[in-house]
PDBQT receptor file of N, H, CA, C and O in Angstrom, charges set to zero:
ATOM      1  N   MET A   1       0.837  -1.199   0.017  1.00  0.00    +0.000 N 
ATOM      2  CA  MET A   1      -0.005  -0.011  -0.026  1.00  0.00    +0.000 C 
ATOM      3  C   MET A   1       0.888   1.255  -0.020  1.00  0.00    +0.000 C 
ATOM      4  O   MET A   1       1.906   1.311   0.669  1.00  0.00    +0.000 OA
ATOM      5  N   ILE A   2       0.493   2.212  -0.767  1.00  0.00    +0.000 N 
ATOM      6  H   ILE A   2      -0.335   2.167  -1.327  1.00  0.00    +0.000 HD
ATOM      7  CA  ILE A   2       1.257   3.474  -0.887  1.00  0.00    +0.000 C 
ATOM      8  C   ILE A   2       0.851   4.450   0.215  1.00  0.00    +0.000 C 
ATOM      9  O   ILE A   2      -0.338   4.716   0.395  1.00  0.00    +0.000 OA
ATOM     10  N   LYS A   3       1.828   4.988   0.956  1.00  0.00    +0.000 N 
ATOM     11  H   LYS A   3       2.794   4.772   0.810  1.00  0.00    +0.000 HD
ATOM     12  CA  LYS A   3       1.490   5.997   1.960  1.00  0.00    +0.000 C 
ATOM     13  C   LYS A   3       1.480   7.366   1.330  1.00  0.00    +0.000 C 
ATOM     14  O   LYS A   3       2.490   7.823   0.795  1.00  0.00    +0.000 OA
ATOM     15  N   ARG A   4       0.349   8.012   1.392  1.00  0.00    +0.000 N 
ATOM     16  H   ARG A   4      -0.471   7.641   1.827  1.00  0.00    +0.000 HD
ATOM     17  CA  ARG A   4       0.191   9.387   0.864  1.00  0.00    +0.000 C 
ATOM     18  C   ARG A   4       0.134  10.358   2.045  1.00  0.00    +0.000 C 
ATOM     19  O   ARG A   4      -0.799  10.327   2.848  1.00  0.00    +0.000 OA
ATOM     20  N   ALA A   5       1.094  11.171   2.129  1.00  0.00    +0.000 N 
ATOM     21  H   ALA A   5       1.851  11.196   1.476  1.00  0.00    +0.000 HD
ATOM     22  CA  ALA A   5       1.138  12.165   3.158  1.00  0.00    +0.000 C 
ATOM     23  C   ALA A   5       0.246  13.336   2.836  1.00  0.00    +0.000 C 
ATOM     24  O   ALA A   5       0.231  13.804   1.697  1.00  0.00    +0.000 OA
ATOM     25  N   LEU A   6      -0.480  13.811   3.784  1.00  0.00    +0.000 N 
ATOM     26  H   LEU A   6      -0.467  13.431   4.709  1.00  0.00    +0.000 HD
ATOM     27  CA  LEU A   6      -1.319  15.015   3.622  1.00  0.00    +0.000 C 
ATOM     28  C   LEU A   6      -0.648  16.153   4.401  1.00  0.00    +0.000 C 
ATOM     29  O   LEU A   6      -0.095  15.926   5.477  1.00  0.00    +0.000 OA
ATOM     30  N   TYR A   7      -0.697  17.378   3.856  1.00  0.00    +0.000 N 
ATOM     31  H   TYR A   7      -1.147  17.562   2.982  1.00  0.00    +0.000 HD
ATOM     32  CA  TYR A   7      -0.090  18.530   4.509  1.00  0.00    +0.000 C 
ATOM     33  C   TYR A   7      -1.088  19.611   4.653  1.00  0.00    +0.000 C 
ATOM     34  O   TYR A   7      -1.959  19.761   3.797  1.00  0.00    +0.000 OA
ATOM     35  N   CYS A   8      -1.001  20.394   5.726  1.00  0.00    +0.000 N 
ATOM     36  H   CYS A   8      -0.293  20.272   6.422  1.00  0.00    +0.000 HD
ATOM     37  CA  CYS A   8      -1.844  21.527   5.973  1.00  0.00    +0.000 C 
ATOM     38  C   CYS A   8      -1.622  22.581   4.913  1.00  0.00    +0.000 C 
ATOM     39  O   CYS A   8      -0.467  22.912   4.643  1.00  0.00    +0.000 OA
ATOM     40  N   SER A   9      -2.659  23.131   4.292  1.00  0.00    +0.000 N 
ATOM     41  H   SER A   9      -3.597  22.861   4.512  1.00  0.00    +0.000 HD
ATOM     42  CA  SER A   9      -2.499  24.141   3.264  1.00  0.00    +0.000 C 
ATOM     43  C   SER A   9      -1.999  25.441   3.869  1.00  0.00    +0.000 C 
ATOM     44  O   SER A   9      -1.386  26.247   3.168  1.00  0.00    +0.000 OA
ATOM     45  N   ASN A  10      -2.243  25.663   5.143  1.00  0.00    +0.000 N 
ATOM     46  H   ASN A  10      -2.740  25.008   5.712  1.00  0.00    +0.000 HD
ATOM     47  CA  ASN A  10      -1.890  26.950   5.743  1.00  0.00    +0.000 C 
ATOM     48  C   ASN A  10      -0.415  26.903   6.318  1.00  0.00    +0.000 C 
ATOM     49  O   ASN A  10       0.428  27.713   5.932  1.00  0.00    +0.000 OA
ATOM     50  N   CYS A  11      -0.152  25.977   7.205  1.00  0.00    +0.000 N 
ATOM     51  H   CYS A  11      -0.837  25.319   7.518  1.00  0.00    +0.000 HD
ATOM     52  CA  CYS A  11       1.184  26.001   7.886  1.00  0.00    +0.000 C 
ATOM     53  C   CYS A  11       2.177  24.952   7.227  1.00  0.00    +0.000 C 
ATOM     54  O   CYS A  11       3.374  25.012   7.508  1.00  0.00    +0.000 OA
ATOM     55  N   GLY A  12       1.712  24.038   6.393  1.00  0.00    +0.000 N 
ATOM     56  H   GLY A  12       0.740  23.990   6.165  1.00  0.00    +0.000 HD
ATOM     57  CA  GLY A  12       2.561  23.072   5.723  1.00  0.00    +0.000 C 
ATOM     58  C   GLY A  12       2.989  21.878   6.589  1.00  0.00    +0.000 C 
ATOM     59  O   GLY A  12       3.806  21.073   6.142  1.00  0.00    +0.000 OA
ATOM     60  N   ARG A  13       2.478  21.746   7.772  1.00  0.00    +0.000 N 
ATOM     61  H   ARG A  13       1.815  22.401   8.134  1.00  0.00    +0.000 HD
ATOM     62  CA  ARG A  13       2.776  20.641   8.640  1.00  0.00    +0.000 C 
ATOM     63  C   ARG A  13       2.124  19.357   8.092  1.00  0.00    +0.000 C 
ATOM     64  O   ARG A  13       1.004  19.369   7.582  1.00  0.00    +0.000 OA
ATOM     65  N   GLU A  14       2.854  18.284   8.219  1.00  0.00    +0.000 N 
ATOM     66  H   GLU A  14       3.764  18.274   8.634  1.00  0.00    +0.000 HD
ATOM     67  CA  GLU A  14       2.331  16.946   7.821  1.00  0.00    +0.000 C 
ATOM     68  C   GLU A  14       1.228  16.523   8.754  1.00  0.00    +0.000 C 
ATOM     69  O   GLU A  14       1.394  16.599   9.971  1.00  0.00    +0.000 OA
ATOM     70  N   ILE A  15       0.111  16.080   8.228  1.00  0.00    +0.000 N 
ATOM     71  H   ILE A  15      -0.024  16.018   7.239  1.00  0.00    +0.000 HD
ATOM     72  CA  ILE A  15      -1.022  15.593   9.048  1.00  0.00    +0.000 C 
ATOM     73  C   ILE A  15      -0.699  14.199   9.559  1.00  0.00    +0.000 C 
ATOM     74  O   ILE A  15      -0.316  13.328   8.778  1.00  0.00    +0.000 OA
ATOM     75  N   GLU A  16      -0.843  13.982  10.828  1.00  0.00    +0.000 N 
ATOM     76  H   GLU A  16      -1.154  14.690  11.463  1.00  0.00    +0.000 HD
ATOM     77  CA  GLU A  16      -0.601  12.706  11.528  1.00  0.00    +0.000 C 
ATOM     78  C   GLU A  16      -1.749  11.746  11.238  1.00  0.00    +0.000 C 
ATOM     79  O   GLU A  16      -2.880  12.163  10.988  1.00  0.00    +0.000 OA
ATOM     80  N   ASP A  17      -1.440  10.471  11.276  1.00  0.00    +0.000 N 
ATOM     81  H   ASP A  17      -0.521  10.132  11.479  1.00  0.00    +0.000 HD
ATOM     82  CA  ASP A  17      -2.495   9.438  11.056  1.00  0.00    +0.000 C 
ATOM     83  C   ASP A  17      -3.479   9.565  12.195  1.00  0.00    +0.000 C 
ATOM     84  O   ASP A  17      -3.087   9.649  13.359  1.00  0.00    +0.000 OA
ATOM     85  N   GLY A  18      -4.764   9.578  11.860  1.00  0.00    +0.000 N 
ATOM     86  H   GLY A  18      -5.082   9.510  10.915  1.00  0.00    +0.000 HD
ATOM     87  CA  GLY A  18      -5.827   9.635  12.867  1.00  0.00    +0.000 C 
ATOM     88  C   GLY A  18      -6.155  11.049  13.370  1.00  0.00    +0.000 C 
ATOM     89  O   GLY A  18      -7.060  11.222  14.187  1.00  0.00    +0.000 OA
ATOM     90  N   GLU A  19      -5.395  12.094  12.865  1.00  0.00    +0.000 N 
ATOM     91  H   GLU A  19      -4.660  11.954  12.201  1.00  0.00    +0.000 HD
ATOM     92  CA  GLU A  19      -5.623  13.461  13.294  1.00  0.00    +0.000 C 
ATOM     93  C   GLU A  19      -6.864  13.994  12.655  1.00  0.00    +0.000 C 
ATOM     94  O   GLU A  19      -7.175  13.632  11.520  1.00  0.00    +0.000 OA
ATOM     95  N   GLU A  20      -7.608  14.864  13.359  1.00  0.00    +0.000 N 
ATOM     96  H   GLU A  20      -7.356  15.158  14.281  1.00  0.00    +0.000 HD
ATOM     97  CA  GLU A  20      -8.757  15.486  12.850  1.00  0.00    +0.000 C 
ATOM     98  C   GLU A  20      -8.323  16.577  11.806  1.00  0.00    +0.000 C 
ATOM     99  O   GLU A  20      -7.450  17.396  12.094  1.00  0.00    +0.000 OA
ATOM    100  N   ILE A  21      -8.923  16.568  10.648  1.00  0.00    +0.000 N 
ATOM    101  H   ILE A  21      -9.632  15.903  10.414  1.00  0.00    +0.000 HD
ATOM    102  CA  ILE A  21      -8.661  17.625   9.635  1.00  0.00    +0.000 C 
ATOM    103  C   ILE A  21      -9.912  18.249   9.160  1.00  0.00    +0.000 C 
ATOM    104  O   ILE A  21     -11.007  17.733   9.381  1.00  0.00    +0.000 OA
ATOM    105  N   TYR A  22      -9.753  19.413   8.473  1.00  0.00    +0.000 N 
ATOM    106  H   TYR A  22      -8.862  19.832   8.294  1.00  0.00    +0.000 HD
ATOM    107  CA  TYR A  22     -10.854  20.117   7.846  1.00  0.00    +0.000 C 
ATOM    108  C   TYR A  22     -10.499  20.330   6.359  1.00  0.00    +0.000 C 
ATOM    109  O   TYR A  22      -9.407  20.795   6.033  1.00  0.00    +0.000 OA
ATOM    110  N   ALA A  23     -11.422  19.989   5.489  1.00  0.00    +0.000 N 
ATOM    111  H   ALA A  23     -12.310  19.612   5.754  1.00  0.00    +0.000 HD
ATOM    112  CA  ALA A  23     -11.109  20.162   4.030  1.00  0.00    +0.000 C 
ATOM    113  C   ALA A  23     -12.119  21.073   3.384  1.00  0.00    +0.000 C 
ATOM    114  O   ALA A  23     -13.327  20.950   3.589  1.00  0.00    +0.000 OA
ATOM    115  N   LYS A  24     -11.602  21.977   2.610  1.00  0.00    +0.000 N 
ATOM    116  H   LYS A  24     -10.621  22.076   2.444  1.00  0.00    +0.000 HD
ATOM    117  CA  LYS A  24     -12.485  22.836   1.762  1.00  0.00    +0.000 C 
ATOM    118  C   LYS A  24     -12.441  22.330   0.390  1.00  0.00    +0.000 C 
ATOM    119  O   LYS A  24     -11.380  22.352  -0.234  1.00  0.00    +0.000 OA
ATOM    120  N   MET A  25     -13.577  21.851  -0.150  1.00  0.00    +0.000 N 
ATOM    121  H   MET A  25     -14.439  21.833   0.356  1.00  0.00    +0.000 HD
ATOM    122  CA  MET A  25     -13.578  21.212  -1.450  1.00  0.00    +0.000 C 
ATOM    123  C   MET A  25     -14.945  21.335  -2.080  1.00  0.00    +0.000 C 
ATOM    124  O   MET A  25     -15.936  21.631  -1.413  1.00  0.00    +0.000 OA
ATOM    125  N   LYS A  26     -14.976  21.098  -3.405  1.00  0.00    +0.000 N 
ATOM    126  H   LYS A  26     -14.170  20.858  -3.946  1.00  0.00    +0.000 HD
ATOM    127  CA  LYS A  26     -16.193  20.996  -4.146  1.00  0.00    +0.000 C 
ATOM    128  C   LYS A  26     -16.685  19.581  -4.049  1.00  0.00    +0.000 C 
ATOM    129  O   LYS A  26     -15.890  18.659  -3.870  1.00  0.00    +0.000 OA
ATOM    130  N   ALA A  27     -17.997  19.385  -4.163  1.00  0.00    +0.000 N 
ATOM    131  H   ALA A  27     -18.643  20.134  -4.308  1.00  0.00    +0.000 HD
ATOM    132  CA  ALA A  27     -18.573  18.026  -4.120  1.00  0.00    +0.000 C 
ATOM    133  C   ALA A  27     -18.021  17.292  -5.340  1.00  0.00    +0.000 C 
ATOM    134  O   ALA A  27     -17.913  17.893  -6.409  1.00  0.00    +0.000 OA
ATOM    135  N   PRO A  28     -17.658  15.967  -5.210  1.00  0.00    +0.000 N 
ATOM    136  CA  PRO A  28     -17.195  15.176  -6.311  1.00  0.00    +0.000 C 
ATOM    137  C   PRO A  28     -18.303  14.949  -7.330  1.00  0.00    +0.000 C 
ATOM    138  O   PRO A  28     -19.478  14.878  -6.969  1.00  0.00    +0.000 OA
ATOM    139  N   LYS A  29     -17.930  14.835  -8.604  1.00  0.00    +0.000 N 
ATOM    140  H   LYS A  29     -16.976  14.893  -8.897  1.00  0.00    +0.000 HD
ATOM    141  CA  LYS A  29     -18.837  14.574  -9.706  1.00  0.00    +0.000 C 
ATOM    142  C   LYS A  29     -19.296  13.090  -9.664  1.00  0.00    +0.000 C 
ATOM    143  O   LYS A  29     -20.469  12.767  -9.846  1.00  0.00    +0.000 OA
ATOM    144  N   ASN A  30     -18.303  12.217  -9.414  1.00  0.00    +0.000 N 
ATOM    145  H   ASN A  30     -17.350  12.480  -9.265  1.00  0.00    +0.000 HD
ATOM    146  CA  ASN A  30     -18.590  10.767  -9.402  1.00  0.00    +0.000 C 
ATOM    147  C   ASN A  30     -19.022  10.356  -7.983  1.00  0.00    +0.000 C 
ATOM    148  O   ASN A  30     -18.541  10.901  -6.989  1.00  0.00    +0.000 OA
ATOM    149  N   THR A  31     -19.927   9.396  -7.920  1.00  0.00    +0.000 N 
ATOM    150  H   THR A  31     -20.318   8.954  -8.727  1.00  0.00    +0.000 HD
ATOM    151  CA  THR A  31     -20.411   8.943  -6.642  1.00  0.00    +0.000 C 
ATOM    152  C   THR A  31     -19.508   7.940  -5.929  1.00  0.00    +0.000 C 
ATOM    153  O   THR A  31     -19.645   7.676  -4.735  1.00  0.00    +0.000 OA
ATOM    154  N   ILE A  32     -18.589   7.397  -6.708  1.00  0.00    +0.000 N 
ATOM    155  H   ILE A  32     -18.478   7.612  -7.678  1.00  0.00    +0.000 HD
ATOM    156  CA  ILE A  32     -17.651   6.402  -6.122  1.00  0.00    +0.000 C 
ATOM    157  C   ILE A  32     -16.220   6.988  -6.102  1.00  0.00    +0.000 C 
ATOM    158  O   ILE A  32     -15.702   7.430  -7.128  1.00  0.00    +0.000 OA
ATOM    159  N   MET A  33     -15.608   6.978  -4.920  1.00  0.00    +0.000 N 
ATOM    160  H   MET A  33     -16.028   6.619  -4.087  1.00  0.00    +0.000 HD
ATOM    161  CA  MET A  33     -14.214   7.446  -4.752  1.00  0.00    +0.000 C 
ATOM    162  C   MET A  33     -13.425   6.300  -4.225  1.00  0.00    +0.000 C 
ATOM    163  O   MET A  33     -13.724   5.805  -3.138  1.00  0.00    +0.000 OA
ATOM    164  N   VAL A  34     -12.428   5.851  -4.941  1.00  0.00    +0.000 N 
ATOM    165  H   VAL A  34     -12.186   6.254  -5.824  1.00  0.00    +0.000 HD
ATOM    166  CA  VAL A  34     -11.588   4.749  -4.522  1.00  0.00    +0.000 C 
ATOM    167  C   VAL A  34     -10.540   5.176  -3.544  1.00  0.00    +0.000 C 
ATOM    168  O   VAL A  34     -10.392   4.540  -2.501  1.00  0.00    +0.000 OA
ATOM    169  N   GLU A  35      -9.797   6.229  -3.829  1.00  0.00    +0.000 N 
ATOM    170  H   GLU A  35      -9.917   6.746  -4.676  1.00  0.00    +0.000 HD
ATOM    171  CA  GLU A  35      -8.700   6.639  -3.014  1.00  0.00    +0.000 C 
ATOM    172  C   GLU A  35      -8.965   8.017  -2.425  1.00  0.00    +0.000 C 
ATOM    173  O   GLU A  35      -8.740   9.021  -3.101  1.00  0.00    +0.000 OA
ATOM    174  N   ILE A  36      -9.429   8.091  -1.207  1.00  0.00    +0.000 N 
ATOM    175  H   ILE A  36      -9.612   7.275  -0.658  1.00  0.00    +0.000 HD
ATOM    176  CA  ILE A  36      -9.893   9.356  -0.603  1.00  0.00    +0.000 C 
ATOM    177  C   ILE A  36      -8.740  10.318  -0.402  1.00  0.00    +0.000 C 
ATOM    178  O   ILE A  36      -8.887  11.507  -0.686  1.00  0.00    +0.000 OA
ATOM    179  N   LYS A  37      -7.574   9.840   0.087  1.00  0.00    +0.000 N 
ATOM    180  H   LYS A  37      -7.454   8.875   0.318  1.00  0.00    +0.000 HD
ATOM    181  CA  LYS A  37      -6.440  10.724   0.289  1.00  0.00    +0.000 C 
ATOM    182  C   LYS A  37      -5.943  11.349  -0.982  1.00  0.00    +0.000 C 
ATOM    183  O   LYS A  37      -5.576  12.524  -0.993  1.00  0.00    +0.000 OA
ATOM    184  N   ALA A  38      -5.923  10.572  -2.081  1.00  0.00    +0.000 N 
ATOM    185  H   ALA A  38      -6.221   9.618  -2.073  1.00  0.00    +0.000 HD
ATOM    186  CA  ALA A  38      -5.493  11.113  -3.344  1.00  0.00    +0.000 C 
ATOM    187  C   ALA A  38      -6.463  12.177  -3.831  1.00  0.00    +0.000 C 
ATOM    188  O   ALA A  38      -6.044  13.196  -4.380  1.00  0.00    +0.000 OA
ATOM    189  N   TYR A  39      -7.772  11.945  -3.632  1.00  0.00    +0.000 N 
ATOM    190  H   TYR A  39      -8.112  11.118  -3.185  1.00  0.00    +0.000 HD
ATOM    191  CA  TYR A  39      -8.769  12.935  -4.033  1.00  0.00    +0.000 C 
ATOM    192  C   TYR A  39      -8.595  14.227  -3.237  1.00  0.00    +0.000 C 
ATOM    193  O   TYR A  39      -8.673  15.325  -3.788  1.00  0.00    +0.000 OA
ATOM    194  N   LEU A  40      -8.360  14.081  -1.935  1.00  0.00    +0.000 N 
ATOM    195  H   LEU A  40      -8.297  13.190  -1.486  1.00  0.00    +0.000 HD
ATOM    196  CA  LEU A  40      -8.221  15.250  -1.087  1.00  0.00    +0.000 C 
ATOM    197  C   LEU A  40      -6.982  16.054  -1.469  1.00  0.00    +0.000 C 
ATOM    198  O   LEU A  40      -7.037  17.283  -1.507  1.00  0.00    +0.000 OA
ATOM    199  N   LYS A  41      -5.862  15.378  -1.752  1.00  0.00    +0.000 N 
ATOM    200  H   LYS A  41      -5.818  14.380  -1.721  1.00  0.00    +0.000 HD
ATOM    201  CA  LYS A  41      -4.628  16.077  -2.160  1.00  0.00    +0.000 C 
ATOM    202  C   LYS A  41      -4.824  16.886  -3.482  1.00  0.00    +0.000 C 
ATOM    203  O   LYS A  41      -4.327  18.004  -3.621  1.00  0.00    +0.000 OA
ATOM    204  N   LYS A  42      -5.548  16.293  -4.417  1.00  0.00    +0.000 N 
ATOM    205  H   LYS A  42      -5.952  15.386  -4.305  1.00  0.00    +0.000 HD
ATOM    206  CA  LYS A  42      -5.731  16.940  -5.753  1.00  0.00    +0.000 C 
ATOM    207  C   LYS A  42      -6.822  17.988  -5.779  1.00  0.00    +0.000 C 
ATOM    208  O   LYS A  42      -6.708  18.959  -6.527  1.00  0.00    +0.000 OA
ATOM    209  N   ASN A  43      -7.885  17.831  -4.984  1.00  0.00    +0.000 N 
ATOM    210  H   ASN A  43      -7.977  17.042  -4.376  1.00  0.00    +0.000 HD
ATOM    211  CA  ASN A  43      -9.076  18.611  -5.187  1.00  0.00    +0.000 C 
ATOM    212  C   ASN A  43      -9.560  19.400  -3.976  1.00  0.00    +0.000 C 
ATOM    213  O   ASN A  43     -10.718  19.814  -3.917  1.00  0.00    +0.000 OA
ATOM    214  N   SER A  44      -8.660  19.606  -3.005  1.00  0.00    +0.000 N 
ATOM    215  H   SER A  44      -7.719  19.269  -3.053  1.00  0.00    +0.000 HD
ATOM    216  CA  SER A  44      -9.138  20.323  -1.809  1.00  0.00    +0.000 C 
ATOM    217  C   SER A  44      -8.013  21.077  -1.160  1.00  0.00    +0.000 C 
ATOM    218  O   SER A  44      -6.838  20.892  -1.477  1.00  0.00    +0.000 OA
ATOM    219  N   GLU A  45      -8.404  21.939  -0.238  1.00  0.00    +0.000 N 
ATOM    220  H   GLU A  45      -9.359  22.090   0.019  1.00  0.00    +0.000 HD
ATOM    221  CA  GLU A  45      -7.444  22.575   0.666  1.00  0.00    +0.000 C 
ATOM    222  C   GLU A  45      -7.674  21.949   2.014  1.00  0.00    +0.000 C 
ATOM    223  O   GLU A  45      -8.796  21.912   2.519  1.00  0.00    +0.000 OA
ATOM    224  N   ILE A  46      -6.588  21.453   2.595  1.00  0.00    +0.000 N 
ATOM    225  H   ILE A  46      -5.677  21.483   2.184  1.00  0.00    +0.000 HD
ATOM    226  CA  ILE A  46      -6.645  20.694   3.864  1.00  0.00    +0.000 C 
ATOM    227  C   ILE A  46      -6.075  21.565   4.978  1.00  0.00    +0.000 C 
ATOM    228  O   ILE A  46      -5.010  22.163   4.824  1.00  0.00    +0.000 OA
ATOM    229  N   PHE A  47      -6.795  21.634   6.111  1.00  0.00    +0.000 N 
ATOM    230  H   PHE A  47      -7.660  21.148   6.236  1.00  0.00    +0.000 HD
ATOM    231  CA  PHE A  47      -6.346  22.422   7.214  1.00  0.00    +0.000 C 
ATOM    232  C   PHE A  47      -6.249  21.555   8.455  1.00  0.00    +0.000 C 
ATOM    233  O   PHE A  47      -7.119  20.721   8.703  1.00  0.00    +0.000 OA
ATOM    234  N   CYS A  48      -5.163  21.753   9.258  1.00  0.00    +0.000 N 
ATOM    235  H   CYS A  48      -4.455  22.430   9.056  1.00  0.00    +0.000 HD
ATOM    236  CA  CYS A  48      -5.044  21.010  10.504  1.00  0.00    +0.000 C 
ATOM    237  C   CYS A  48      -6.006  21.713  11.521  1.00  0.00    +0.000 C 
ATOM    238  O   CYS A  48      -6.517  22.807  11.282  1.00  0.00    +0.000 OA
ATOM    239  N   LYS A  49      -6.201  21.053  12.594  1.00  0.00    +0.000 N 
ATOM    240  H   LYS A  49      -5.786  20.164  12.788  1.00  0.00    +0.000 HD
ATOM    241  CA  LYS A  49      -7.168  21.551  13.597  1.00  0.00    +0.000 C 
ATOM    242  C   LYS A  49      -6.753  22.939  14.138  1.00  0.00    +0.000 C 
ATOM    243  O   LYS A  49      -7.597  23.817  14.317  1.00  0.00    +0.000 OA
ATOM    244  N   ASP A  50      -5.474  23.117  14.390  1.00  0.00    +0.000 N 
ATOM    245  H   ASP A  50      -4.788  22.404  14.245  1.00  0.00    +0.000 HD
ATOM    246  CA  ASP A  50      -4.942  24.413  14.916  1.00  0.00    +0.000 C 
ATOM    247  C   ASP A  50      -5.157  25.534  13.983  1.00  0.00    +0.000 C 
ATOM    248  O   ASP A  50      -5.562  26.620  14.398  1.00  0.00    +0.000 OA
ATOM    249  N   CYS A  51      -4.888  25.299  12.668  1.00  0.00    +0.000 N 
ATOM    250  H   CYS A  51      -4.560  24.417  12.332  1.00  0.00    +0.000 HD
ATOM    251  CA  CYS A  51      -5.043  26.399  11.684  1.00  0.00    +0.000 C 
ATOM    252  C   CYS A  51      -6.513  26.699  11.450  1.00  0.00    +0.000 C 
ATOM    253  O   CYS A  51      -6.871  27.855  11.224  1.00  0.00    +0.000 OA
ATOM    254  N   TYR A  52      -7.359  25.705  11.498  1.00  0.00    +0.000 N 
ATOM    255  H   TYR A  52      -7.068  24.766  11.681  1.00  0.00    +0.000 HD
ATOM    256  CA  TYR A  52      -8.804  25.894  11.315  1.00  0.00    +0.000 C 
ATOM    257  C   TYR A  52      -9.408  26.768  12.386  1.00  0.00    +0.000 C 
ATOM    258  O   TYR A  52     -10.291  27.582  12.115  1.00  0.00    +0.000 OA
ATOM    259  N   LYS A  53      -8.913  26.590  13.650  1.00  0.00    +0.000 N 
ATOM    260  H   LYS A  53      -8.196  25.928  13.870  1.00  0.00    +0.000 HD
ATOM    261  CA  LYS A  53      -9.397  27.379  14.739  1.00  0.00    +0.000 C 
ATOM    262  C   LYS A  53      -9.042  28.854  14.653  1.00  0.00    +0.000 C 
ATOM    263  O   LYS A  53      -9.752  29.702  15.193  1.00  0.00    +0.000 OA
ATOM    264  N   LYS A  54      -7.947  29.158  13.977  1.00  0.00    +0.000 N 
ATOM    265  H   LYS A  54      -7.370  28.469  13.539  1.00  0.00    +0.000 HD
ATOM    266  CA  LYS A  54      -7.503  30.519  13.821  1.00  0.00    +0.000 C 
ATOM    267  C   LYS A  54      -8.299  31.257  12.867  1.00  0.00    +0.000 C 
ATOM    268  O   LYS A  54      -8.039  32.436  12.628  1.00  0.00    +0.000 OA
TER     269      LYS A  54
């Protein structure tokens, strides 16, 4: 399995496994998504919990 690291769009910190995140994104056109992390990396802005609170 390939490990896809996610990074906060604001501070650039790597998101830890199991950490709560917030994503700003458009609704997907297809109803089936196979790889959620890949979709998030390509089609959203990801924020860690600390940056979202600011």
